[in-house]
BAFI-3210 file (N, C-alpha, C; in Angstrom, 3 decimals, decimal comma, padded with zeros to 6 digits):
// residues 176
n [1|2|3|4|5|6|7|8|9|10|11|12|13|14|15|16|17|18|19|20|21|22|23|24|25|26|27|28|29|30|31|32|33|34|35|36|37|38|39|40|41|42|43|44|45|46|47|48|49|50|51|52|53|54|55|56|57|58|59|60|61|62|63|64|65|66|67|68|69|70|71|72|73|74|75|76|77|78|79|80|81|82|83|84|85|86|87|88|89|90|91|92|93|94|95|96|97|98|99|100|101|102|103|104|105|106|107|108|109|110|111|112|113|114|115|116|117|118|119|120|121|122|123|124|125|126|127|128|129|130|131|132|133|134|135|136|137|138|139|140|141|142|143|144|145|146|147|148|149|150|151|152|153|154|155|156|157|158|159|160|161|162|163|164|165|166|167|168|169|170|171|172|173|174|175|176]
n.u [056,852|056,660|057,550|056,447|056,497|053,774|052,942|051,990|053,095|055,818|055,883|055,281|057,527|059,512|058,769|059,286|062,072|062,927|062,773|065,041|068,608|070,256|069,942|069,753|068,297|065,705|064,993|063,423|060,717|060,193|060,191|057,812|056,016|056,326|055,479|052,835|051,909|052,409|051,908|053,848|057,431|059,143|062,248|062,385|060,901|062,379|064,632|063,575|063,051|065,689|066,820|065,207|065,877|068,557|070,383|072,502|071,435|071,943|071,858|069,121|067,965|069,031|067,780|065,056|064,913|065,598|063,526|060,506|058,041|057,994|056,904|058,303|057,380|054,475|051,406|048,241|045,306|044,561|046,646|046,947|048,318|048,873|049,466|051,483|053,075|054,193|052,191|049,918|049,762|049,161|046,646|045,152|046,142|047,157|044,866|043,258|044,808|044,701|041,952|041,536|043,047|041,462|039,025|039,731|040,857|043,561|047,048|049,314|051,380|050,446|048,401|045,022|043,182|041,668|043,106|042,621|043,257|046,200|047,791|049,639|051,836|053,107|055,667|055,790|053,657|053,610|051,409|050,631|048,920|046,439|045,783|044,314|045,648|045,655|047,136|046,246|047,477|049,870|048,827|046,135|045,183|043,574|042,062|041,704|040,697|038,199|036,765|034,332|034,545|036,630|035,411|033,467|035,183|036,486|034,291|033,577|035,931|035,873|033,983|035,313|035,373|036,986|038,018|036,318|037,773|036,667|034,656|035,719|035,615|036,514|036,791|036,491|038,929|039,139|041,145|043,041]
n.v [095,131|097,258|096,874|097,859|098,464|099,125|101,878|100,768|098,203|098,863|099,930|097,617|096,092|097,583|097,101|094,385|094,317|095,562|093,604|092,096|091,803|092,305|092,810|090,642|088,277|089,144|088,611|086,286|086,771|089,206|088,476|087,042|089,143|090,383|088,325|088,068|090,538|090,653|088,126|086,384|085,800|086,658|087,260|090,140|090,992|089,898|091,479|093,956|093,387|092,949|095,504|097,031|096,001|096,481|094,529|092,106|091,092|088,464|087,113|087,325|086,056|083,483|082,670|082,819|080,937|078,617|077,806|076,125|077,234|079,820|081,405|081,355|082,134|083,403|082,327|080,592|082,086|080,489|078,117|074,769|072,389|069,144|066,487|063,684|061,984|059,107|058,386|059,870|058,931|056,194|056,484|057,490|059,753|060,083|059,448|061,615|063,716|063,077|063,217|065,961|066,941|066,035|067,340|070,076|070,305|070,439|069,524|068,418|071,051|072,957|075,858|076,894|078,160|080,401|081,475|080,915|078,536|076,759|073,693|071,480|068,734|067,626|066,914|065,604|067,307|067,390|066,422|063,777|062,095|062,894|062,162|061,500|064,687|068,243|071,438|074,829|077,455|077,815|077,994|077,190|074,052|071,162|068,272|064,632|063,946|063,391|062,550|063,850|065,803|067,298|068,233|069,954|071,749|072,956|074,181|075,969|077,544|078,782|080,634|082,205|081,281|080,177|077,162|076,371|076,038|075,173|073,528|071,366|068,024|065,185|062,166|058,906|056,385|053,053|050,609|048,168]
n.w [-024,994|-022,199|-018,896|-015,710|-012,229|-010,020|-007,811|-005,459|-005,646|-005,472|-002,904|-001,453|-002,116|-000,850|001,814|001,914|001,439|003,781|005,668|005,607|006,224|004,104|000,519|-001,292|-000,297|-000,666|-003,200|-003,945|-002,783|-004,101|-006,757|-006,679|-006,289|-008,749|-010,497|-009,687|-010,500|-013,330|-014,313|-015,071|-015,238|-017,402|-019,223|-019,474|-017,297|-015,236|-015,515|-014,727|-012,005|-011,126|-011,582|-009,879|-007,390|-007,389|-008,108|-009,813|-013,075|-013,718|-011,279|-010,506|-012,688|-012,373|-009,990|-010,736|-012,790|-011,507|-009,825|-010,332|-009,872|-010,692|-013,519|-016,611|-018,990|-020,700|-019,348|-018,995|-017,495|-015,374|-014,090|-014,234|-012,397|-012,543|-010,477|-011,031|-009,722|-007,795|-005,686|-006,505|-009,112|-008,727|-007,685|-009,729|-011,086|-013,748|-015,180|-014,508|-015,580|-018,353|-018,736|-018,321|-020,467|-022,613|-022,012|-022,068|-024,555|-025,102|-024,746|-022,152|-020,993|-022,704|-023,557|-023,435|-026,267|-025,597|-023,573|-020,920|-019,494|-018,588|-018,836|-016,908|-016,299|-013,308|-010,882|-007,541|-005,322|-002,670|-001,263|-000,860|000,593|-000,158|-002,669|-005,933|-006,951|-007,718|-008,405|-008,427|-010,132|-008,476|-005,892|-004,870|-003,700|-004,924|-004,012|-003,751|-006,312|-008,793|-011,973|-012,176|-010,195|-011,263|-013,613|-012,527|-011,250|-013,474|-014,735|-012,674|-012,505|-014,978|-014,465|-012,767|-010,130|-007,426|-005,702|-002,648|000,320|002,727|001,946|000,716|000,076|001,974|001,405|002,870|002,550|001,490|002,886|001,418]
ca.u [056,072|057,433|057,027|056,706|055,783|052,903|053,374|051,681|054,123|057,080|055,746|055,400|058,933|060,264|058,464|060,010|063,501|063,162|062,792|066,311|069,778|070,800|068,881|069,646|067,201|064,414|064,761|062,286|059,407|059,973|059,770|056,385|055,308|056,355|054,624|051,447|051,582|052,479|051,505|055,031|058,696|059,972|063,504|062,187|060,426|063,555|065,473|062,930|063,303|067,103|067,009|064,504|066,626|069,974|071,135|072,827|070,405|072,291|071,373|067,660|067,693|069,354|066,718|063,795|064,950|065,785|062,251|059,463|056,848|058,045|056,605|059,254|056,656|053,070|050,578|046,829|044,857|044,647|047,614|046,546|049,449|048,356|050,530|051,492|054,082|053,749|050,904|048,851|049,694|048,459|045,252|044,476|046,659|047,212|043,480|042,823|045,536|044,154|040,592|041,671|043,485|040,280|038,027|040,215|041,302|045,000|047,869|050,143|052,329|049,793|047,409|043,827|043,163|041,080|044,053|042,141|043,890|047,436|047,793|050,978|052,079|054,175|056,083|055,156|053,262|053,679|050,106|050,424|047,793|045,195|045,861|045,079|045,423|046,265|047,349|045,818|048,323|050,784|048,168|045,031|045,236|042,299|042,499|040,751|040,060|037,454|036,437|033,201|035,066|037,409|034,455|032,904|036,258|036,674|033,117|033,692|037,031|035,414|033,202|036,238|035,098|038,018|037,463|036,100|038,489|035,822|033,712|036,423|035,259|037,626|036,176|037,266|039,480|039,208|042,476|042,927]
ca.v [095,645|097,818|096,460|098,777|098,199|100,197|102,447|099,761|097,163|099,406|100,000|096,245|095,705|098,239|096,355|093,107|094,596|095,951|092,389|091,408|092,645|092,673|092,791|089,382|087,394|089,686|088,225|085,372|087,416|090,260|087,771|086,761|090,402|090,566|087,328|088,434|091,730|090,456|086,769|085,614|086,522|086,587|087,991|091,577|091,162|089,616|092,680|094,957|092,991|093,206|096,956|097,519|095,585|096,838|093,274|091,692|090,337|087,039|086,570|087,216|085,015|082,198|082,341|082,616|079,708|077,455|077,410|075,898|078,018|081,079|081,148|082,060|082,526|083,687|081,148|080,894|082,725|079,431|077,074|073,539|071,478|067,841|065,629|062,306|061,248|057,756|058,288|060,364|058,014|054,987|056,830|057,984|061,036|060,124|059,491|063,009|064,512|062,792|063,751|067,410|067,159|065,866|068,370|071,402|070,282|070,728|068,522|069,001|072,055|073,902|076,800|076,954|079,303|081,574|081,966|080,712|077,412|076,082|072,384|070,935|067,529|067,978|065,935|065,664|068,591|067,268|066,120|062,391|061,506|063,435|061,843|062,360|066,102|069,240|072,765|075,898|078,644|077,895|078,461|076,369|072,609|070,464|066,901|063,530|064,261|062,465|063,240|064,735|066,941|068,098|068,914|071,069|072,714|073,705|075,057|077,039|078,447|079,585|081,722|082,812|080,799|079,268|076,191|076,774|075,052|074,627|072,587|070,272|066,751|064,290|060,851|057,825|055,420|051,693|050,018|046,776]
ca.w [-023,876|-021,098|-017,598|-014,611|-010,998|-009,550|-006,543|-004,438|-005,764|-004,957|-001,442|-000,956|-002,278|000,235|003,045|001,814|001,627|005,179|006,495|005,443|006,466|002,793|-000,483|-002,053|000,120|-001,101|-004,592|-004,073|-002,634|-005,102|-007,972|-006,506|-006,552|-010,204|-011,152|-009,401|-011,289|-014,772|-014,671|-015,457|-015,034|-018,604|-019,023|-019,268|-015,926|-014,409|-015,600|-013,873|-010,622|-010,857|-011,489|-008,692|-006,203|-007,512|-008,177|-011,179|-013,779|-013,676|-010,003|-010,575|-013,690|-011,757|-009,027|-011,455|-013,586|-010,636|-009,237|-011,335|-009,548|-011,430|-014,931|-017,466|-020,199|-020,427|-019,092|-018,906|-016,259|-014,369|-014,406|-013,559|-012,229|-012,146|-009,953|-011,529|-008,979|-007,476|-004,977|-007,381|-010,247|-008,305|-007,372|-010,923|-011,568|-015,217|-015,659|-014,347|-016,574|-019,692|-018,751|-018,523|-021,855|-023,464|-021,686|-022,465|-025,955|-025,163|-024,080|-021,086|-021,455|-023,612|-023,041|-024,271|-027,191|-024,948|-022,581|-019,549|-018,816|-018,980|-018,199|-016,700|-015,515|-012,387|-009,879|-006,232|-004,750|-001,220|-000,668|-001,286|001,301|-000,696|-004,098|-006,846|-006,676|-008,593|-007,834|-009,327|-010,156|-007,334|-004,687|-004,388|-003,903|-005,016|-003,793|-003,923|-007,583|-009,647|-013,220|-011,894|-009,426|-012,217|-014,490|-011,754|-011,057|-014,725|-014,885|-011,686|-012,871|-016,122|-013,870|-011,799|-008,778|-006,922|-004,752|-001,269|001,127|003,781|001,370|000,059|000,691|002,270|001,538|003,488|001,596|002,002|002,843|000,926]
c.u [057,010|056,761|057,421|055,906|054,892|053,487|053,132|052,706|055,429|057,042|055,896|056,853|059,788|060,023|059,208|061,489|063,830|063,248|064,153|067,489|070,488|069,728|068,704|068,509|065,814|064,058|063,530|060,941|059,146|059,629|058,291|055,561|055,211|055,424|053,144|051,002|051,447|052,059|052,651|056,270|059,620|061,241|063,347|061,717|061,571|064,476|064,900|063,179|064,754|067,367|066,386|065,267|068,095|070,867|071,494|071,676|070,677|071,810|069,868|067,281|067,948|068,283|065,433|063,791|065,148|064,450|061,162|058,204|056,832|057,864|057,499|058,649|055,203|052,306|049,118|046,506|044,940|045,613|047,256|047,730|048,915|049,524|050,379|052,609|053,439|052,388|049,754|048,663|048,881|046,983|044,523|044,948|046,717|045,809|042,946|043,501|044,927|042,711|040,626|042,131|042,288|039,285|038,446|040,676|042,761|045,748|048,726|051,177|051,714|048,789|046,222|043,839|042,598|041,968|043,624|042,935|045,221|047,456|049,216|050,910|053,258|054,503|055,453|054,895|053,162|052,349|049,699|049,222|046,443|045,052|044,538|044,711|046,064|046,361|046,913|046,723|049,117|050,111|047,147|045,253|043,808|042,651|041,350|039,972|039,321|037,180|035,293|033,660|035,872|036,475|033,852|033,947|036,444|035,510|033,191|034,780|036,657|034,581|034,007|035,899|036,177|037,390|037,358|036,700|037,615|034,870|034,403|036,122|036,503|037,055|037,107|037,737|039,508|040,630|042,315|043,876]
c.v [096,145|097,429|097,475|098,332|099,391|100,765|101,455|098,634|097,636|099,541|098,616|095,761|096,340|097,533|095,019|093,329|094,903|094,741|091,696|092,343|093,064|092,388|091,431|088,468|087,900|089,237|087,341|086,080|088,530|089,634|087,389|088,012|090,608|089,581|087,627|089,630|091,403|089,063|085,855|086,423|086,265|087,413|089,499|091,874|090,897|090,835|093,779|094,647|093,300|094,700|097,516|097,180|095,991|095,609|092,951|090,887|088,840|086,386|086,326|086,121|083,626|081,747|081,994|081,300|078,463|076,911|077,283|076,728|079,388|080,757|082,009|082,471|082,773|082,374|081,573|081,567|081,742|078,363|075,859|072,584|070,163|066,964|064,224|061,507|059,959|057,675|058,740|059,433|056,768|055,238|057,466|059,313|061,144|060,144|060,915|063,898|064,316|063,290|065,269|067,732|067,065|067,002|069,745|071,464|070,668|069,543|069,222|069,935|073,110|074,783|076,820|078,227|080,564|082,142|081,739|079,633|077,019|074,790|071,853|069,607|067,848|066,806|066,297|067,089|068,515|067,000|064,691|061,735|061,947|063,134|061,294|063,826|066,982|070,554|073,790|077,101|078,843|078,229|077,480|074,896|072,076|068,980|065,905|063,707|063,070|063,232|064,225|065,991|067,876|068,868|070,125|072,159|073,579|074,662|076,233|078,043|079,312|080,767|082,443|082,471|079,797|078,310|076,779|075,700|074,411|073,562|071,424|068,985|065,896|062,894|059,856|056,881|054,046|051,180|048,565|045,869]
c.w [-022,789|-019,789|-016,543|-013,397|-010,670|-008,255|-005,407|-004,445|-005,150|-003,436|-000,822|-001,039|-001,188|001,566|003,058|002,088|003,086|006,108|006,501|005,680|005,173|001,755|-001,188|-001,595|-000,285|-002,515|-004,751|-003,895|-003,650|-006,456|-007,891|-006,776|-008,063|-010,907|-010,894|-010,233|-012,779|-015,242|-015,043|-015,097|-016,225|-018,373|-018,794|-017,845|-014,953|-014,381|-014,699|-012,401|-010,250|-010,680|-010,207|-007,419|-006,244|-007,513|-009,617|-011,799|-013,707|-012,377|-010,062|-011,568|-013,101|-010,777|-009,776|-012,228|-012,737|-010,145|-010,306|-011,072|-010,227|-012,908|-015,801|-018,802|-019,815|-020,311|-019,118|-017,584|-015,104|-014,866|-013,563|-013,561|-011,688|-011,713|-010,526|-010,871|-008,451|-006,790|-005,860|-008,580|-009,884|-008,020|-008,555|-011,461|-013,080|-015,812|-015,589|-015,386|-017,960|-019,819|-018,983|-019,941|-022,803|-023,256|-022,208|-023,919|-026,130|-024,561|-023,038|-021,684|-022,364|-022,868|-023,991|-025,122|-026,559|-023,841|-021,145|-018,817|-019,450|-018,177|-018,113|-015,964|-014,621|-011,472|-008,552|-005,747|-003,228|-000,538|-001,021|-000,622|000,775|-002,191|-004,625|-006,615|-007,734|-007,835|-008,873|-009,116|-008,866|-006,018|-004,131|-004,721|-003,985|-004,975|-003,914|-005,229|-008,188|-010,939|-012,993|-011,138|-010,331|-013,152|-013,785|-011,540|-012,302|-014,942|-013,918|-012,069|-014,074|-015,649|-012,785|-010,356|-008,393|-005,911|-003,352|-000,372|002,193|003,256|000,657|000,805|000,886|002,486|002,231|002,389|002,258|001,853|002,434|001,641]
res [m|t|y|e|f|t|k|e|d|l|d|e|i|e|r|i|k|a|k|f|p|e|v|k|p|a|t|l|p|v|l|w|v|a|q|n|r|f|g|h|v|e|p|e|v|q|r|l|v|a|e|t|l|g|l|p|e|s|h|v|h|g|v|a|t|f|y|t|q|y|y|k|e|k|k|g|k|y|v|l|d|v|c|t|c|l|s|c|q|l|c|g|g|y|d|i|l|h|h|l|e|d|k|l|g|i|t|k|g|e|t|t|d|d|g|i|f|t|l|n|e|v|e|c|l|g|a|c|g|y|a|p|m|l|q|i|t|n|d|h|y|v|n|y|l|t|k|e|k|v|d|k|l|i|d|d|l|k|e|d|k|l|p|d|y|e|k|i|e|m|p|l|r|k|v|k]
***
């Protein structure tokens, strides 16, 4: 497959480059442009970013592989990153992960056959006070998870409905 940026992408890249005194710092945001366009930053996409910025491929590859938020392979339309770090673990993070594995018929690290969901187990997402929680495709956080809330989330995502932040419930927790 041949990857090419659209005119809109190239215009956005020029705006990004204009924010920096040199081109190297533009690597991170331009990789985001690429990932938003193609859904991943496989080596061919990294090469396109390097060529577009006039940087060595090794630099772009180093940046892309350092950060877990950049997908180095094709993923599902929705990537579900379930936190299982200590706070989430103690509040049921593994229960949520295993419930999603059962519901989606895949295990962590896999993508559903229809290409809609990829399920990942991840370390801390920086929202320990809202545990257990997950992140949808590097963007939307869903917190205070229950199996019922996860079931509704999956049904909504199948209809391309992302969570409404204004309606996210924040239940009180009893301190023992």
